[in-house]
C-alpha positions as CSV (number, residue, x, y, z in Angstrom):
1,X,35.0,176.4,22.7
2,X,37.4,179.3,22.9
3,X,39.4,178.0,19.9
4,X,36.2,177.9,17.9
5,X,35.5,181.6,18.8
6,X,39.0,182.6,17.8
7,X,38.6,180.8,14.4
8,X,35.2,182.4,13.9
9,X,36.6,185.8,14.5
10,X,39.6,185.2,12.3
11,X,37.3,183.9,9.5
12,X,35.1,187.0,9.8
13,X,38.1,189.3,9.4
14,X,39.3,187.3,6.4
15,X,35.9,187.5,4.8
16,X,35.6,191.2,5.4
17,X,39.1,191.8,3.9
18,X,38.3,189.6,0.9
19,X,34.9,191.2,0.1
20,X,36.4,194.7,0.6
21,X,39.1,193.8,-1.9
22,X,36.5,192.5,-4.4
23,X,34.5,195.7,-4.0
24,X,37.7,197.8,-4.7
25,X,38.3,195.7,-7.9
26,X,34.7,196.2,-9.0
27,X,35.1,200.0,-8.5
28,X,38.1,200.0,-10.7
29,X,36.1,198.4,-13.5
30,X,33.1,200.7,-13.1
31,X,33.9,202.9,-16.0
32,X,33.8,200.0,-18.4
33,X,31.1,197.9,-16.8
34,X,28.0,199.5,-15.3
35,X,27.1,196.3,-13.4
36,X,30.4,196.5,-11.5
37,X,29.3,199.7,-9.8
38,X,26.1,198.2,-8.6
39,X,27.9,195.1,-7.4
40,X,30.5,197.2,-5.6
41,X,27.7,199.2,-4.0
42,X,26.0,196.0,-2.7
43,X,29.3,194.7,-1.3
44,X,30.0,198.0,0.5
45,X,26.5,198.0,2.0
46,X,27.0,194.4,3.3
47,X,30.3,195.6,4.9
48,X,28.6,198.6,6.4
49,X,30.9,201.0,4.5
50,X,29.6,204.1,2.8
51,X,30.7,203.9,-0.8
52,X,30.6,207.7,-1.3
53,X,32.9,208.4,1.6
54,X,35.2,205.5,0.5
55,X,35.5,207.0,-3.0
56,X,36.3,210.4,-1.5
57,X,39.1,208.8,0.6
58,X,40.5,207.1,-2.4
59,X,40.5,210.4,-4.4
60,X,42.3,212.1,-1.6
61,X,44.9,209.3,-1.5
62,X,45.4,209.5,-5.2
63,X,46.0,213.2,-5.0
64,X,48.4,212.8,-2.1
65,X,46.3,214.8,0.2
66,X,46.2,213.9,3.9
67,X,42.9,213.7,5.6
68,X,42.4,216.2,8.3
69,X,42.5,214.7,11.8
70,X,39.3,214.8,13.7
71,X,39.5,217.1,16.6
72,X,38.4,215.7,20.0
73,X,35.3,217.3,21.3
74,X,35.9,220.2,23.5
75,X,34.9,220.0,27.1
76,X,32.6,222.6,28.6
77,X,35.6,224.2,30.5
78,X,37.6,224.5,27.3
79,X,34.5,225.9,25.4
80,X,34.1,228.5,28.2
81,X,37.7,229.6,28.0
82,X,37.5,229.9,24.2
83,X,34.3,232.0,24.5
84,X,35.9,234.2,27.1
85,X,39.0,234.7,24.9
86,X,36.8,235.7,21.9
87,X,34.8,238.3,23.7
88,X,35.2,241.8,22.2
89,X,36.0,243.6,25.4
90,X,39.5,242.0,25.5
């Protein structure tokens, strides 16, 4: 049973990679074929990927820009220290 679960998980990853690659190919053809854009959108939705954010990422990569790293959420103690530091009486 464990072997079946491993193969199932592996197959899911392969399918996801395959369909993501197909969606990318469809996006590349979108300027010449309007159906490609709709098809790519459906594939991205089935993969739970937001096509708009994906396109923005691709544009950043093409421009050589680096995406800003997400900052970890500040804890209350850190927020309090920052607020104290920013007070005008100092």
